[in-house]
C-alpha positions as CSV (number, residue, x, y, z in Angstrom):
1,M,-9.4,-5.2,149.6
2,K,-11.1,-3.7,152.3
3,H,-10.7,-5.6,154.3
4,L,-6.3,-5.5,153.2
5,L,-5.9,-1.6,152.7
6,L,-6.9,-2.7,156.8
7,C,-4.6,-4.5,157.7
8,L,-2.1,-2.4,156.0
9,G,-3.3,0.8,158.2
10,V,-3.3,-1.4,161.1
11,L,0.5,-2.3,159.9
12,C,1.4,1.0,159.1
13,F,0.1,1.9,162.5
14,L,2.2,0.2,164.4
15,L,5.1,0.3,162.2
16,S,4.7,4.3,163.1
17,E,4.1,3.5,166.9
18,L,7.5,1.8,167.4
19,H,9.7,4.2,165.5
20,A,8.4,6.8,167.4
21,Q,9.3,4.9,170.1
22,I,13.1,3.8,168.6
23,T,13.5,7.8,167.2
24,F,13.8,9.6,170.4
25,P,14.0,13.7,171.2
26,I,17.0,15.3,171.3
27,I,18.2,18.2,172.1
28,K,19.5,20.8,169.3
29,P,20.6,24.7,169.3
30,Q,17.0,24.5,166.9
31,Q,14.8,22.9,169.7
32,I,15.7,25.1,172.2
33,D,17.7,27.9,172.5
34,L,20.5,27.1,174.2
35,Y,21.6,30.8,173.7
36,E,19.7,31.5,176.5
37,Y,21.6,29.4,178.6
38,S,25.2,29.4,177.6
39,K,24.8,32.5,177.8
40,Y,25.0,32.8,181.8
41,M,28.3,30.4,181.8
42,T,31.7,31.4,182.7
43,M,33.7,31.3,179.3
44,A,36.5,31.9,180.9
45,E,36.7,29.6,183.2
46,N,35.4,27.1,180.5
47,Q,38.2,27.8,178.3
48,A,40.7,27.7,180.9
49,S,39.3,24.3,181.9
50,G,38.3,22.3,178.8
51,I,34.5,22.3,179.6
52,K,32.1,22.0,178.1
53,S,28.4,22.4,177.6
54,M,25.5,20.0,177.9
55,S,24.4,21.6,174.3
56,E,28.0,21.2,172.8
57,L,28.2,17.0,173.5
58,P,26.6,14.7,171.9
59,N,23.4,14.0,173.6
60,A,19.1,12.3,173.7
61,I,16.8,12.8,176.1
62,F,13.7,10.6,175.9
63,R,10.8,9.2,178.3
64,Y,11.9,5.9,180.6
65,R,10.2,3.4,179.0
66,T,13.2,0.0,180.0
67,N,15.7,-0.3,182.6
68,T,18.3,-0.9,179.4
69,I,18.7,1.9,176.6
70,N,21.6,1.8,174.1
71,A,24.6,3.8,173.1
72,S,22.9,4.4,169.3
73,M,20.6,7.0,170.7
74,L,23.9,8.9,170.6
75,N,24.4,8.9,167.2
76,R,21.8,11.1,165.9
77,N,23.5,13.8,167.7
78,L,27.3,13.0,166.9
79,M,28.5,16.4,165.8
80,G,31.9,15.2,164.0
81,E,32.5,12.7,165.9
82,A,32.7,8.7,165.0
83,S,30.1,7.0,165.7
84,F,29.1,5.2,169.4
85,P,29.6,0.6,169.2
86,N,25.4,-0.5,169.6
87,E,26.1,-1.1,172.7
88,T,23.2,-1.5,176.4
89,Y,23.4,-0.3,179.4
90,T,21.1,-1.2,181.9
91,L,19.4,1.2,184.8
92,K,19.3,0.9,188.7
93,L,16.7,3.7,189.2
94,P,17.3,5.5,192.9
95,S,13.9,6.5,194.5
96,M,11.6,8.3,193.6
97,I,8.6,8.7,195.3
98,G,6.8,11.4,193.8
99,M,8.1,11.5,191.3
100,P,5.0,10.6,188.4
101,D,7.1,10.9,185.4
102,T,10.5,9.9,184.3
103,L,13.5,10.9,182.1
104,V,16.5,9.8,180.4
105,M,19.5,11.8,179.5
106,M,22.5,10.4,178.2
107,V,25.4,12.6,177.8
108,S,29.3,11.4,175.8
109,V,31.3,13.5,177.7
110,T,35.4,13.3,176.9
111,G,38.2,13.3,179.8
112,Q,41.3,14.6,179.2
113,K,43.2,12.3,177.7
114,D,41.0,12.1,174.9
115,K,39.4,8.7,176.5
116,R,34.8,9.8,175.9
117,I,32.7,7.8,178.1
118,V,28.4,7.4,177.8
119,S,27.2,9.3,181.0
120,A,23.5,9.3,181.6
121,V,21.5,11.4,183.9
122,V,17.7,9.7,185.3
123,I,15.6,13.2,185.6
124,G,12.6,13.3,187.5
125,N,9.4,14.8,187.9
126,L,8.8,17.0,190.9
127,R,5.9,18.9,189.5
128,D,7.1,22.2,190.6
129,R,11.0,21.6,188.9
130,L,12.7,19.1,187.9
131,A,14.9,16.7,189.8
132,Y,18.4,15.3,188.3
133,F,20.7,12.0,189.2
134,V,23.4,12.4,188.2
135,D,26.0,8.3,187.4
136,T,29.2,10.2,189.3
137,N,31.3,6.6,190.0
138,H,29.6,6.0,186.2
139,N,28.4,2.9,186.2
140,F,24.9,3.5,185.7
141,D,23.9,2.2,189.1
142,F,21.9,5.7,190.8
143,T,21.5,3.7,194.1
144,D,24.9,5.0,195.1
145,D,25.3,8.6,194.3
146,G,24.1,10.5,197.4
147,D,21.6,13.0,196.7
148,F,19.6,14.7,193.7
149,L,20.2,18.2,191.9
150,I,17.9,20.9,191.8
151,F,18.1,23.9,190.9
152,N,16.9,26.8,192.7
153,E,14.9,29.7,191.5
154,E,17.6,31.9,190.1
155,E,20.0,28.6,188.4
156,R,20.5,28.1,185.1
157,F,23.1,25.6,185.3
158,S,25.9,23.4,187.5
159,K,28.5,22.0,187.0
160,V,28.6,17.4,186.3
161,S,31.8,15.5,187.8
162,I,32.0,12.1,186.8
163,R,34.4,9.6,188.3
164,P,34.7,6.1,187.2
165,D,35.5,3.9,190.2
166,T,37.8,2.0,187.6
167,S,40.1,4.7,186.4
168,E,41.7,7.7,188.5
169,E,40.2,10.4,185.4
170,S,37.4,12.3,185.7
171,Y,34.9,13.4,183.4
172,E,32.9,17.7,184.0
173,Y,30.3,18.8,181.4
174,I,27.6,21.7,181.8
175,I,24.1,20.5,182.9
176,F,20.8,22.7,182.6
177,D,18.2,23.1,183.8
178,L,15.7,21.7,181.3
179,G,13.0,22.7,183.7
180,L,13.0,26.1,182.6
181,E,12.2,25.4,178.5
182,E,7.8,24.5,179.4
183,D,7.6,23.7,175.5
184,Y,9.7,21.1,175.0
185,L,9.3,19.0,178.7
186,K,5.0,18.7,176.7
187,T,7.3,17.2,174.2
188,L,8.5,15.0,175.7
189,G,4.8,14.6,178.3
190,I,6.2,16.2,181.5
191,Y,3.9,18.9,182.5
192,L,5.1,21.4,184.9
193,I,3.0,22.5,188.1
194,E,4.5,25.9,188.2
195,P,6.2,26.3,185.5
196,A,10.2,27.1,186.0
197,K,9.8,29.6,183.5
198,A,7.5,32.0,184.9
199,Q,10.0,32.0,188.0
200,K,13.0,32.6,185.2
201,S,10.2,35.7,184.0
202,K,11.5,37.2,187.6
203,G,14.9,36.7,188.8
204,E,16.6,37.7,185.3
205,P,17.9,40.4,184.5
206,K,16.4,42.2,181.7
207,Y,19.6,43.8,179.8
208,K,22.7,41.5,180.2
209,V,24.5,44.1,182.1
210,P,27.6,42.2,183.0
211,Y,27.6,44.3,186.5
212,L,27.3,41.8,189.3
213,S,30.1,39.5,187.5
214,L,33.0,37.6,189.1
215,D,34.6,39.0,186.4
216,S,36.8,42.3,186.9
217,R,35.4,45.4,184.7
218,L,36.2,49.4,183.3
219,N,33.5,52.0,184.3
220,L,33.3,55.7,183.1
221,Q,30.8,57.8,184.8
222,F,29.8,61.6,184.4
223,A,27.6,62.7,186.7
224,F,25.6,66.5,187.6
225,T,24.6,67.4,191.0
226,T,23.1,69.9,192.6
227,G,22.6,70.9,196.9
228,S,22.6,73.7,199.1
229,G,24.5,74.3,202.1
230,E,27.0,76.7,204.6
231,Q,30.4,77.1,205.8
232,Y,31.3,78.9,208.2
233,F,35.0,80.2,210.0
234,S,34.7,81.4,214.2
235,F,37.0,82.2,216.4
236,N,37.4,84.0,220.1
237,T,38.7,87.1,221.4
238,P,40.5,87.2,225.2
239,D,37.3,90.4,225.5
240,G,34.8,86.9,225.4
241,T,33.2,87.8,221.8
242,N,32.9,85.4,219.6
243,K,33.6,86.7,216.3
244,K,32.1,84.4,213.2
245,Y,32.5,84.9,208.9
246,S,29.8,83.1,207.6
247,A,28.2,82.7,203.9
248,V,25.1,80.3,202.5
249,I,25.2,78.3,199.6
250,D,22.6,78.2,197.6
251,A,23.1,76.2,195.6
252,V,26.0,73.7,194.0
253,S,27.0,73.4,190.2
254,R,28.8,69.8,190.2
255,F,29.7,68.1,186.8
256,S,32.4,65.4,187.3
257,T,33.7,62.4,186.0
258,S,34.7,59.6,187.0
259,L,36.5,56.0,186.3
260,S,36.2,53.0,188.4
261,Y,37.7,49.4,188.5
262,A,35.3,46.7,189.9
263,F,36.8,43.9,191.7
264,R,33.1,41.7,191.9
265,N,30.6,44.3,193.9
266,L,33.7,46.6,194.9
267,N,34.1,49.5,192.7
268,I,37.7,51.5,193.0
269,G,38.3,54.2,191.4
270,V,39.4,57.8,190.7
271,N,37.5,61.5,190.5
272,L,37.7,64.5,188.5
273,A,34.6,67.3,189.5
274,L,34.4,70.8,188.9
275,D,32.1,72.7,191.6
276,A,30.8,76.2,191.4
277,N,29.2,77.5,193.5
278,Q,26.2,80.4,194.3
279,I,27.5,82.2,197.0
280,G,23.7,84.1,198.9
281,R,24.1,85.7,202.5
282,E,28.1,86.1,203.0
283,E,28.0,88.2,206.7
284,Q,29.8,88.8,209.9
285,Y,28.5,87.4,213.5
286,L,29.1,89.0,216.6
287,T,28.0,87.9,219.9
288,D,29.6,89.0,223.1
289,Y,29.9,86.7,225.8
290,S,32.4,88.8,228.6
291,N,29.2,89.6,230.7
292,P,28.0,86.6,232.3
293,N,25.5,88.7,233.7
294,E,23.5,89.7,230.8
295,Q,21.7,87.7,228.0
296,A,25.1,87.8,225.3
297,K,24.7,90.8,222.7
298,K,24.9,89.8,219.2
299,V,25.6,92.1,216.2
300,T,25.2,91.4,212.5
301,H,27.1,93.1,209.6
302,Y,26.1,92.3,206.6
303,N,27.4,91.5,203.0
304,I,30.8,91.5,204.7
305,G,33.3,88.1,203.4
306,N,34.7,87.2,199.6
307,W,34.2,83.1,199.7
308,P,35.6,81.0,196.8
309,R,32.8,80.3,194.3
310,V,34.3,77.8,192.0
311,R,37.6,74.8,192.8
312,L,38.5,71.7,191.3
313,M,38.2,68.7,192.9
314,Y,39.9,65.5,192.8
315,G,40.3,61.9,194.9
316,L,39.4,58.2,194.8
317,F,36.4,56.3,195.3
318,A,35.2,53.7,196.7
319,E,31.7,51.9,196.3
320,Y,29.8,48.9,196.6
321,D,27.0,47.6,194.5
322,I,23.9,45.9,196.1
323,R,21.6,44.1,193.7
324,L,18.3,44.5,194.3
325,I,16.0,43.6,191.7
326,R,16.9,42.6,187.8
327,N,19.1,44.6,186.9
328,A,18.9,47.6,189.6
329,Y,21.7,48.0,192.0
330,V,21.9,49.8,195.4
331,S,25.5,51.0,196.3
332,P,27.3,52.9,199.2
333,Y,30.1,55.7,197.9
334,F,32.8,57.3,200.1
335,H,35.2,60.2,198.4
336,L,37.9,61.4,199.9
337,F,39.5,64.5,197.7
338,K,41.5,67.8,197.8
339,Y,40.6,70.5,196.1
340,T,41.8,73.5,194.6
341,N,40.0,77.3,194.4
342,L,40.5,78.0,191.0
343,Q,39.7,82.3,191.7
344,N,43.2,84.2,192.5
345,E,40.8,86.5,195.1
346,S,41.5,87.5,198.1
347,F,39.1,87.2,201.9
348,S,37.4,90.6,203.1
349,G,37.5,91.6,206.5
350,Y,35.7,94.0,208.7
351,A,37.2,96.3,210.0
352,N,41.0,95.2,210.6
353,E,40.9,92.6,211.8
354,I,40.9,89.9,209.1
355,S,44.1,89.8,206.4
356,N,44.0,91.0,203.0
357,A,47.4,89.7,201.9
358,Y,46.5,86.2,200.2
359,A,44.9,84.4,197.5
360,F,41.8,82.1,198.2
361,N,44.2,79.4,197.8
362,E,46.8,81.0,200.5
363,L,44.7,81.5,202.8
364,F,41.8,78.3,202.7
365,T,45.2,75.8,203.8
366,N,44.5,71.4,204.0
367,R,41.6,71.5,201.8
368,I,40.7,68.4,201.5
369,G,37.0,66.3,202.2
370,Q,35.2,63.4,202.3
371,Q,31.7,62.8,200.2
372,F,29.5,59.8,201.2
373,G,26.2,58.4,200.1
374,A,24.2,56.0,198.4
375,K,23.4,55.7,194.3
376,L,20.8,53.7,192.6
377,K,21.8,52.3,189.3
378,L,19.1,51.2,186.2
379,P,19.9,49.3,183.1
380,M,19.7,51.7,179.9
381,S,20.9,49.3,177.9
382,E,22.5,46.7,177.9
383,K,26.7,48.5,178.8
384,V,25.0,51.6,180.6
385,L,23.6,52.3,183.2
386,V,21.5,55.6,184.6
387,I,22.6,57.1,188.0
388,F,20.8,58.3,190.7
389,D,23.4,60.4,193.3
390,V,22.3,60.9,197.1
391,G,24.8,62.6,198.9
392,Y,26.5,64.8,201.6
393,T,30.4,66.4,201.3
394,K,32.1,67.9,204.2
395,N,34.9,70.4,203.5
396,S,37.9,70.7,205.7
397,F,39.8,73.3,205.6
398,G,42.1,75.0,207.7
399,L,43.4,79.0,208.3
400,K,46.8,80.8,207.1
401,D,48.3,82.0,210.3
402,G,49.0,85.5,210.0
403,F,45.1,86.0,208.5
404,I,44.2,87.0,211.8
405,L,45.0,89.7,212.2
406,E,43.4,90.5,215.9
407,T,44.7,88.3,219.0
408,Y,42.0,85.4,220.3
409,V,42.0,82.2,221.5
410,A,43.5,79.6,219.9
411,N,41.3,76.3,220.9
412,S,37.9,78.5,219.9
413,L,39.5,78.1,216.3
414,D,36.7,76.7,214.5
415,T,36.0,76.1,210.4
416,H,33.4,74.3,208.9
417,S,31.7,73.8,205.1
418,S,28.9,71.6,204.0
419,T,26.9,70.7,201.1
420,F,23.8,68.6,200.3
421,N,23.4,66.5,197.2
422,Y,21.6,65.6,194.5
423,G,21.7,64.8,191.1
424,L,21.6,61.9,188.0
425,G,24.6,60.8,185.6
426,C,25.1,57.5,183.4
427,Q,27.5,54.6,183.7
428,F,29.2,53.0,180.5
429,L,30.8,50.0,180.6
430,L,34.1,50.0,179.1
431,F,36.2,46.6,179.4
432,N,34.8,43.7,180.3
433,K,37.2,40.6,181.5
434,S,34.7,37.8,180.0
435,E,31.1,37.4,178.5
436,R,29.8,36.6,181.6
437,L,26.5,38.6,182.5
438,S,24.3,39.0,185.3
439,K,24.9,37.7,188.9
440,I,24.0,34.0,187.8
441,K,25.8,31.9,190.0
442,P,26.1,28.0,189.2
443,S,24.4,26.3,191.7
444,G,25.2,25.0,194.8
445,A,25.2,21.2,194.9
446,E,28.2,20.7,192.4
447,L,28.2,16.9,191.4
């Protein structure tokens, strides 16, 4: 009786081992979180071309034990398709020197004419990553298909193209890098020295901000900046005196909003800002150069002038996003704007040399400006970036004819207004053309 039980036990063990060799592991969404891969796909392109991903197709992945494979392996993951005939295919492996372990992946692909084929991919273990040999001409001979495909650190997927020698029709699907799934590979007896999952965490964005995707997007931005600067105008009189009206801008309070439309990394938009300046010293400086044999005499008249303090700025801007790490970006920008002073006051001069008959918007002509600098953008959530802004603002302006009452040398007139600015803001994603996330692109080796 003991011998009978022992024989039955051995028989059951052998049957279980045989069943284990026949029942190969199959990729299913509940085994591998394929959403973590599929979220990087260009969904708009896939919908337009009809290309499906590996996770959407009947597939089977197993260890290489013999050079023959059977299409019935796909019947365990048909996803509603008709069963495959029990057909056997013979594989001819390529040179795989230095690859101790080998996997085989079978995929059923349907072409544009609704004809489906069974394709195979041989996967070799390069110890720190996987090498993918694709049967591009569909003859199950992997020695005539060119170089194998490997995924670099920040790559997740690549398009596979198959064109049988006997057909003009091509078949395409998206293949994912299984090297990112260390635990799943272990179930197949594959161990990587440096798991790609660790590399994945180094390059993958923390948030799914679709910032450097190839798709267009619409952004809304609010910001507050402060800073300081100076402004003046000066002229020379025929008697050799230089007169300068100057004001110090102690503080800037600028509230701005902008709407931008992005093309890849380039953002083009419109900007509107309310700019309130805290004016410090308003003075007139006189420097007498009439006697070249003597040192120039300098005189200061204090509390002279009446510079505008509040204005409305509006214009266009362009900025270019450069990715630093994860979803952190530095964005150089250039802003061209016009401005209107919101105070209807006149300028106060010294003695009778300045006319008080003109309000600010009449007096200061050609009111344009340029702003340039850089922004540091960091993710706060999937659709919000916090922005740190540093820039320089130059405000150009001219003076109305008749404002300076006394005679002066025309080409000596000089005007200047500039501020150094810094502040912070938030950028919100309003619209994105597709669901493509992060900057991850397909593998450069398109098969």
